[in-house]
C-alpha positions in Angstrom: 0.0 0.0 0.1 2.9 2.4 0.8 4.2 1.7 -2.7 1.0 2.6 -4.2 0.7 6.0 -2.6 4.4 6.7 -3.3 3.6 6.1 -7.1 0.5 8.1 -6.8 2.6 11.0 -5.2 5.1 10.7 -8.0 2.2 10.9 -10.6 0.7 14.0 -8.9 4.0 15.8 -8.6 4.8 15.3 -12.2 5.0 18.8 -13.9 2.7 18.1 -16.8 -0.1 16.8 -14.4 0.2 20.0 -12.2 0.2 22.2 -15.4 -2.7 20.4 -16.8 -4.7 20.9 -13.3 -3.8 24.6 -13.5 -4.9 24.9 -17.0 -8.2 23.2 -16.4 -8.9 25.6 -13.5 -7.7 28.6 -15.4 -9.8 27.5 -18.5 -13.0 27.2 -16.5 -12.4 30.7 -15.1 -11.7 31.9 -18.5 -14.8 30.3 -20.0 -16.9 32.2 -17.5 -15.3 35.5 -18.8 -15.8 34.7 -22.4 -19.4 33.4 -21.7 -20.2 36.8 -20.0 -18.6 38.6 -23.0 -20.7 36.8 -25.4 -24.0 37.1 -23.6 -23.6 40.4 -22.1 -21.7 42.4 -24.8 -21.9 40.6 -28.2 -25.3 39.1 -28.2 -27.2 42.2 -27.4 -25.7 43.7 -30.5 -26.5 40.6 -32.7 -30.3 40.9 -31.2 -30.3 44.6 -32.1 -29.1 43.8 -35.8 -31.7 41.0 -36.1 -34.5 42.9 -34.7 -34.6 42.1 -31.0 -34.1 38.2 -31.4 -32.6 36.4 -28.6 -30.7 33.4 -30.0 -30.5 31.6 -26.7 -34.4 31.5 -26.5 -35.1 30.4 -30.0 -36.5 27.1 -30.0 -39.4 24.9 -31.8 -41.9 22.8 -29.8 -41.7 19.4 -31.2 -44.4 17.9 -29.1 -46.5 19.4 -26.3 -48.2 17.3 -23.5 -51.9 17.3 -23.8 -53.6 20.2 -22.3 -50.5 22.2 -22.0 -50.1 25.4 -23.7 -46.4 26.4 -24.4 -47.1 29.5 -26.5 -45.1 32.4 -24.9 -43.0 30.2 -22.6 -39.3 30.3 -22.6 -37.5 27.1 -23.8 -36.7 26.3 -20.1 -40.4 26.8 -19.1 -41.6 24.7 -21.9 -39.1 21.9 -21.0 -40.3 22.1 -17.5 -43.8 21.8 -18.4 -43.1 18.6 -20.3 -42.8 19.7 -23.8 -40.3 18.3 -26.1 -38.3 21.3 -27.7 -35.6 21.7 -30.3 -33.3 24.3 -28.8 -31.6 25.5 -32.0 -30.9 29.0 -30.4 -28.8 27.5 -27.6 -26.9 25.6 -30.2 -26.2 28.6 -32.1 -25.0 30.5 -29.1 -22.7 27.6 -28.1 -21.1 27.8 -31.7 -20.6 31.6 -31.3 -19.1 31.0 -27.9 -16.9 28.3 -29.4 -15.7 30.6 -32.2 -15.0 33.5 -30.0 -13.2 31.3 -27.5 -11.1 29.9 -30.1 -10.2 33.3 -31.6 -9.1 34.7 -28.1 -7.2 31.7 -27.5 -5.5 32.1 -30.8 -4.7 35.5 -30.1 -3.3 34.8 -26.6 -0.9 32.1 -28.1 0.2 34.5 -30.9 1.0 37.0 -28.2 2.9 34.7 -26.0 4.8 33.3 -28.9 5.8 37.0 -29.9 6.7 37.8 -26.4 8.9 34.8 -26.1 11.0 36.0 -29.3 11.4 39.5 -28.1 14.8 39.9 -27.0 16.1 36.8 -28.6 18.5 37.9 -31.4 18.3 35.6 -34.5 21.6 33.9 -34.7 23.4 34.4 -37.9 24.9 31.1 -39.1 28.3 31.3 -40.4 28.6 30.2 -44.1 29.9 26.6 -44.3 30.2 27.0 -48.2 31.8 29.5 -50.8 32.0 29.7 -54.5 35.1 28.8 -56.5 36.5 32.0 -58.1 37.4 30.0 -61.3 34.5 27.5 -62.0 31.8 29.2 -59.7 31.1 25.9 -58.1 30.0 25.7 -54.5 32.8 24.2 -52.3 33.5 23.8 -48.5 34.6 27.2 -46.9 38.0 25.8 -45.6 38.9 24.3 -48.9 42.2 25.4 -50.5 41.7 23.7 -53.7 38.4 23.3 -55.8 37.3 19.6 -56.0 35.5 20.4 -59.3 38.1 22.2 -61.2 41.1 21.5 -59.1 42.2 25.1 -59.2 44.1 26.4 -56.1 42.0 28.9 -54.1 43.9 32.1 -53.3 44.4 32.6 -49.5 42.2 35.8 -49.5 39.3 33.8 -50.9 39.4 31.2 -48.0 38.7 33.9 -45.4 35.4 35.1 -46.8 
């Protein structure tokens, strides 16, 4: 049993498991922010453009129980009354949430990648080849004789 708990402790303390746990928690909090952004800031403008339609409340009653009138009810109230509803508006809202969430994550990753490259100079690679002044073939930078035309490369040419 002691070995089991030791293995469990080793598993939990791995860096990637802890990172994953932090990512899930932060992701949940971030989802609440994006959901609020969409529901409170974006959807009212979409509703204004579409003439006051609230996508989250768009649904079709597929079957209502006998004796129950569902006209004028919200999707949640119609479902609570026993009606079978097709809540396509909630699906459209979920798609909009996903697209905005994916776009925001893309922007964040792009910004993080950009921030990581700031301050890093691109290392210039030293050339490993040069051109023979006689036959214009590409040869090793340290060569003193061209392997193609067998000409001797002058000393000043080898220091390029």
